C-alpha positions in Angstrom: -51.9 -33.4 51.0 -50.1 -30.7 50.4 -50.6 -30.6 46.7 -54.4 -31.3 47.1 -54.6 -28.3 49.5 -52.7 -25.9 46.9 -55.1 -27.3 44.4 -58.1 -26.2 46.4 -56.5 -22.8 47.4 -55.6 -22.3 43.7 -59.5 -23.0 42.6 -61.0 -20.4 45.5 -58.3 -18.0 44.2 -59.2 -18.5 40.4 -62.8 -18.0 41.3 -62.2 -14.9 43.3 -60.3 -13.3 40.6 -63.0 -14.3 38.1 -65.2 -12.5 40.6 -63.3 -9.6 41.0 -63.0 -9.0 37.1 -66.8 -9.4 36.7 -66.3 -12.8 34.8 -68.8 -14.7 37.5 -71.0 -13.7 40.1 -71.4 -9.9 38.9 -75.4 -10.5 39.2 -75.2 -12.0 42.9 -78.0 -9.3 43.9 -80.4 -10.2 41.2 -83.6 -11.8 42.3 -83.5 -15.5 40.8 -85.9 -17.5 42.7 -88.7 -17.1 45.2 -88.1 -16.1 48.6 -86.1 -18.7 50.4 -86.3 -21.2 47.3 -84.6 -24.5 48.6 -81.9 -26.4 46.5 -83.0 -28.8 44.2 -82.3 -32.0 46.5 -84.8 -30.4 48.8 -87.5 -29.3 46.5 -89.6 -32.0 47.1 -89.3 -32.4 50.9 -89.6 -28.5 51.5 -92.5 -26.5 51.3 -91.8 -23.2 49.3 -93.2 -19.7 49.7 -95.1 -19.0 46.5 -96.1 -15.4 45.7 -99.9 -15.7 44.8 -102.0 -12.7 43.6 -104.9 -11.8 45.7 -108.0 -12.0 43.6 -110.1 -8.7 43.3 -113.7 -9.1 43.7 -115.9 -8.2 41.0 -119.6 -7.0 40.5 -121.1 -9.3 38.0 -124.7 -7.6 37.9 -126.3 -4.4 38.9 -126.6 -3.5 42.8 -129.9 -4.3 44.0 -131.0 -3.0 47.4 -134.0 -4.5 49.1 -135.2 -5.6 45.7 -134.7 -2.1 43.9 -132.4 -1.9 41.0 -129.5 0.8 41.1 -130.8 4.0 38.9 -127.5 5.0 38.2 -126.6 1.4 36.6 -126.8 2.6 33.0 -124.5 5.4 33.9 -122.1 3.6 35.4 -122.2 1.0 32.8 -121.3 3.4 30.1 -118.5 4.7 32.2 -117.2 1.1 32.9 -117.3 0.3 29.1 -115.3 3.6 28.3 -112.8 2.9 31.0 -112.3 -0.5 29.6 -111.2 1.0 26.5 -109.1 2.8 27.9 -107.5 0.2 30.2 -106.9 -2.2 27.1 -105.0 0.6 25.3 -102.6 1.4 28.7 -102.4 -2.3 29.2 -100.6 -3.0 26.1 -98.2 -0.1 27.1 -97.4 -2.1 30.8 -97.0 -5.5 29.2 -93.0 -5.2 30.3 -94.4 -4.6 33.7 -96.0 -7.9 34.4 -94.2 -9.7 37.1 -92.5 -12.8 35.9 -93.0 -16.3 37.8 -89.7 -16.7 39.6 -88.3 -20.1 40.1 -88.9 -22.4 42.8 -85.6 -23.6 43.5 -82.1 -23.0 42.8 -78.7 -25.1 42.9 -77.9 -24.2 46.3 -81.0 -22.5 47.4 -81.9 -18.9 47.6 -82.0 -16.4 50.5 -84.8 -14.4 51.3 -84.4 -11.9 48.7 -84.5 -14.7 46.0 -80.7 -14.3 45.4 -78.8 -17.1 44.6 -76.7 -18.6 47.7 -74.0 -19.9 45.4 -73.2 -16.8 43.6 -73.6 -14.7 47.0 -71.1 -16.9 48.8 -68.7 -16.7 45.6 -68.8 -13.0 45.8 -68.6 -12.9 49.6 -65.4 -15.1 49.6 -63.7 -12.1 47.3 -64.2 -9.9 49.9 -63.1 -12.1 53.0 -60.3 -13.4 51.4 -58.9 -10.1 49.9 -59.1 -8.8 53.4 -57.4 -11.7 55.0 -54.4 -11.6 52.1 -54.1 -8.1 52.3 -54.1 -7.8 56.5 -51.6 -10.8 56.4 -49.4 -9.2 54.0 -49.2 -5.8 56.1 -49.0 -7.4 59.5 -46.3 -9.7 58.0 -44.2 -7.0 56.9 -44.5 -4.7 59.9 -43.7 -7.7 62.0 -40.8 -9.1 60.0 -39.3 -5.5 59.9 -39.6 -4.6 63.8 -38.6 -8.2 64.4 -35.6 -7.5 62.2 -34.5 -4.4 63.9 -35.0 -5.4 67.5 -33.2 -9.1 67.0 -30.3 -7.9 65.2 -29.5 -4.1 66.5 -30.5 -5.0 70.2 -29.6 -2.6 72.9 -32.5 0.5 73.3 -34.2 -0.5 70.2 -34.9 -4.1 71.4 -36.2 -2.6 74.6 -38.5 -0.2 72.9 -39.9 -3.1 70.8 -40.4 -5.3 73.6 -42.4 -2.9 75.4 -44.6 -2.5 72.6 -45.0 -5.9 72.0 -46.0 -6.1 75.6 -48.5 -3.3 75.1 -50.1 -4.9 72.3 -50.2 -8.4 73.7 -51.5 -7.3 77.1 -55.2 -6.8 75.6 -56.8 -9.9 73.9 -56.6 -9.6 70.1 -60.2 -9.7 69.5 -61.2 -7.2 72.1 -58.3 -4.9 70.9 -59.8 -5.3 67.4 -63.3 -4.3 68.4 -62.1 -1.6 70.4 -60.4 0.0 67.6 -63.0 -0.6 65.0 -65.8 1.0 67.7 -63.8 3.9 68.0 -63.2 4.3 64.6 -67.1 4.4 63.6 -65.9 3.7 59.8 -67.0 0.7 57.9 -65.3 -0.6 55.0 -63.0 -3.1 53.4 -59.9 -0.9 53.7 -60.4 0.2 57.3 -60.6 -3.8 58.2 -57.3 -4.3 56.7 -55.9 -1.5 58.6 -57.4 -2.5 61.8 -56.2 -6.1 61.5 -52.8 -5.5 60.0 -51.5 -3.1 62.3 -52.8 -5.1 65.4 -52.0 -8.7 63.9 -48.1 -8.3 63.8 -47.2 -9.5 67.2 -46.8 -13.2 66.3 -44.7 -12.4 63.3 -42.4 -10.0 65.5 -41.7 -12.8 68.1 -40.5 -15.4 65.7 -38.6 -13.1 63.5 -37.0 -11.4 66.6 -36.0 -14.9 68.0 -34.6 -15.9 64.4 -32.3 -12.6 64.0 -31.2 -13.3 67.3 -29.7 -16.7 66.4 -28.7 -16.0 63.2 -26.7 -12.6 63.9 -24.2 -14.8 65.9 -23.6 -17.3 63.1 -20.4 -17.8 61.0 -21.8 -16.5 57.8 -22.9 -13.1 59.3 -19.3 -12.8 61.0 -17.8 -13.4 57.7 -20.1 -11.0 56.2 -19.0 -8.3 58.8 -15.2 -9.0 58.1 -15.5 -8.3 54.6 -17.2 -4.6 55.2 -21.0 -5.5 54.6 -23.2 -2.8 56.2 -25.7 -3.7 58.9 -28.8 -3.5 56.3 -27.0 -5.8 53.6 -26.3 -8.2 56.6 -29.9 -7.9 57.9 -31.9 -8.1 54.4 -29.2 -9.9 52.2 -27.8 -12.5 54.2 -30.0 -12.9 57.3 -33.5 -12.5 55.7 -33.2 -15.4 52.9 -32.3 -18.0 55.9 -35.6 -16.9 57.7 -37.9 -16.8 54.7 -39.4 -20.1 55.5 -40.7 -18.7 58.8 -42.2 -15.4 57.0 -43.7 -17.4 54.5 -45.7 -19.9 56.9 -46.5 -16.9 59.0 -47.9 -15.3 56.2 -50.2 -18.4 55.6 -51.3 -18.8 59.0 -52.3 -14.7 59.1 -54.5 -15.2 56.2 -56.2 -17.9 58.2 -56.8 -16.0 61.3 -57.6 -12.6 59.5 -60.2 -14.6 57.4 -61.7 -15.8 60.6 -61.4 -12.4 62.3 -63.1 -10.8 59.3 -66.0 -13.0 59.7 -66.3 -12.5 63.2 -66.3 -8.6 62.8 -68.9 -8.6 60.0 -71.0 -11.1 62.0 -71.2 -8.8 64.9 -71.5 -5.7 63.0 -68.3 -4.0 63.1 -67.2 -5.4 59.7 -68.2 -4.3 55.9 -70.8 -1.8 55.4 -74.4 -3.2 54.4 -73.8 -2.5 50.7 -70.8 -5.0 50.5 -71.3 -9.0 51.0 -68.8 -11.2 52.8 -68.9 -14.3 54.7 -69.4 -12.6 57.8 -72.4 -10.6 56.4 -73.8 -13.8 54.9 -73.7 -15.6 58.3 -75.2 -12.4 60.1 -78.3 -13.3 58.2 -78.5 -16.9 59.2 -79.7 -16.7 62.7 -83.3 -15.6 61.6 -83.3 -17.9 58.6 -82.6 -20.9 60.9 -85.5 -19.9 63.3 -88.0 -19.9 60.0 -86.1 -23.5 59.3 -83.9 -22.4 56.2 -80.5 -23.5 56.8 -79.1 -24.0 53.4 -77.4 -20.5 53.1 -75.5 -21.3 56.7 -74.6 -24.6 55.5 -73.2 -23.5 52.0 -71.0 -20.4 53.6 -69.8 -22.8 56.4 -68.6 -25.4 54.2 -67.0 -23.1 51.8 -65.3 -21.3 54.7 -64.0 -24.5 56.3 -62.7 -26.0 53.1 -60.7 -22.7 52.1 -59.3 -22.5 56.1 -58.5 -26.1 56.2 -56.8 -26.1 53.1 -54.9 -23.1 53.8 -54.0 -24.8 57.1 -52.6 -28.1 55.4 -50.6 -25.9 52.6 -49.1 -23.8 55.7 -47.6 -27.3 57.3 -46.5 -28.1 53.6 -44.9 -25.0 53.0 -42.9 -25.2 56.5 -41.5 -28.9 55.7 -40.7 -27.9 52.0 -39.2 -24.6 53.1 -37.2 -25.4 56.5 -33.6 -25.8 55.8 -33.0 -28.1 58.7 -35.3 -30.5 57.3 -33.4 -30.8 53.7 
């Protein structure tokens, strides 16, 4: 199961890198089909909204008012003939402006602007996974550093860190994130990474602090002190490799948590700006579509998110079992 999860995560990462390099989904905002074009499998059972040109009424003959012919008819006829000749020449110059008929169905359907849902979900995965991985890396680095200092040095350093930990955990996490996002009033990928990374380090800190409290009293650390190793060397050369399995497991768990946090933020309007697509912004469009009976964008985006999050969770369990020295 761990290897299967690794393959799934690897496929997602390859797609995301290809999207970032412009190899796929670079034209995700192109109108490929009609508005709300259904998937291929639903085309026969779903009524599509085709664009129709409203007919222009034409006058087939001279105007007759109470049996009297219009006296200006010869003049108007000559003017129409001349306008027709001029319009014919102008029409030849506007051939490229004639609207092209759009497709009535796509592989996974289209949104209300006729954009491909499949390409849109791939491009949205690029933003959501980038935010999740970058925020998880930042939060894990902060939590590891603060936990190492508090657990190894102790004394007043541990007291200050515990006070800071208590302040951050006293407020529900999502409410804290919403409050900071509302105060900043700046939407952007970098802003979301900073908000999530600077507020999500508490779980990593708690575990790393406990690990350092346990390891600093062990024999190999005391032996390193006896041969004259400095505190920094004992913290990051001797102890850190022995707690790396905890760090890696927490990193993978944080990726899952921050992907979900980004989706929630963007769904509620606190996330990415309107010109950036993410899984959260895609889900933000779905309530109105569900009212109209178009649910394929919700299904595709929800399945993609569920598959990636489940694969990351299974990969986290496999990493914990593989890297924990107590299980070897």
